[in-house]
N, C-alpha and C positions, 0 to 999 in steps of 0.2 A: 504494500500500500504506500502511496506517496501522499505527503501532506504539504500543502502550500497555503497561501493566504486566500485562496479561492476555492470554490467547490470542485472536487475532483471525483473521478470514477475509479473504483477498484477494478483491476483487470479480471478478477475472478467472478464478481457478482454484478458488475455494471450498475451498482447502487451509488447514489451520491453520498459522499462523506463530507461532513461540514468541517470547517476549520476548528470549531469548538471541540469536536470529537477527536481530531488529530492532536490538539493541544492537551486534552485530557490524557490520551494514551502516552504522549511524550512525557508529561509530568509524572505519570505513574511509573514509567520506566526509569526516569531520573531518580525518583524517591526510592525505588527498589535498589538501584545501583548504590545510592548513598547509604542505605541501610546495610547492604552487604559490606561496603568498605568500613563503615563504623563498627559493625560486629566483628570483623576481622581485626581491626585495630585494637579493640578491647580484649579480644581473645589472646592477642600476642603481648599484652601488657605484662610487665614484670614488676615485682615489688622487692626491694632489698631492705633488710633490717639494719638496725644499728649494730655495732660491734658487741659480741658477747661480753657480758660482765658478770663476775661472780667469784666464788672461792676457787674453783678449779677450771672452769671453762672461761678463758679470757681472751681468746683470739678468734678472728673470723666473723663472718656474717652468715645469714641464711637468705636465700632468694625463693620467692613464690612465683611460679609460672603455671600457665595452663597449657597442657600439651595433649592433643587428641581428646579434649573434653575432660581431662583428669587434672586435678590440682596437685602440684608437685612442690615439695620443699627440698631445697638442695643446699648443703653446706658449702661454703667457699673453700678454695684450695688451701688457704692459710689457717683453717680451723684445725686445732690440735685436740685430739680425743683425750679427755681427762683420764689419768691413770687411776681409775677407781674400779671396783669390782663389777658393777652392773649398770653402766650408763644407758639411758633410754631417751628417745625423742618424747617430748611432752609439749602440747600447745595449750594456750590459754585464749579463750574467746573474749569478746567485748563485755560480756556479763560476768566474767570471772570464773567461768566453768573451765576446769582443766581436763585434758584428755591425754591419758598415758598411751603412747603408741609403741612402735617397734623398738627393739634393742638397737643401740648405736653400733655395737660391735657384733660381728658374727664370727664364725669359726676362724681360728688362726688370727692373722693380722688384718683381715678384711673388715671394712666399715660400711654401714648403711649410710652413705653420704647423701642419698636422695630417698625420699619416701613419698608415696601417694597418699593424700589425705582421705580418710573414710568419708562417706556421704553424710554422716550425721554431724560433722563439724560445719557450722554455718559461717563462721568468720574466725579470723586469727588476729589477736593483738600482740601476743608474745610467743616466742619459741623458747622452750627451756630444755636444758640437758638435766635429766633427773636421775639420781642414783637410786635404783630400786632396792639395793641392799641396805644402804644407810638411810633411805627415805628422806633425802635432802636435794634441794635444787643446787646444782653445781655451777650454773650460770644461765643467763637468759639474754635474749636479744629481742628488741621491740620493733614493731613497725610504726611509722609515723602516724598512720591512721589504721584502724582495723581493716584488714583485707577481707573483702566479701568473697566468699568461696562461690564460684559460679556453679550454676545448676548443671547437672549431668544428664 
């Protein structure tokens, strides 16, 4: 279909198409393209925390990203795993609820540097390194504003 400032005929149906109809279709297409670009921009947004502060976890930051619809937390390369018996990931939401997540260390010298957040976490204000053995916070890093976890 062709649109111009005058009445035109479509090749298929030989019906008259008004300028008003052409403008409507053009605007709808433009808004759809804008929505797609905006959604993609927000999906690719990353959030970086402050530096970890605490008794044992004092280096590095954590980054929140959305990848393939999953919310992922990743420790920076300069994060040093505290030398404690049982460090875990723990997140705190904007209401103060805490969620104890995976162990930080896995067999051998391997470390869970990235984790996927479970669906029940709605937002994140802080990320903590929690020692499950001693039941203490080893260090925490905060986000400037609570990070809204996108729906899956």
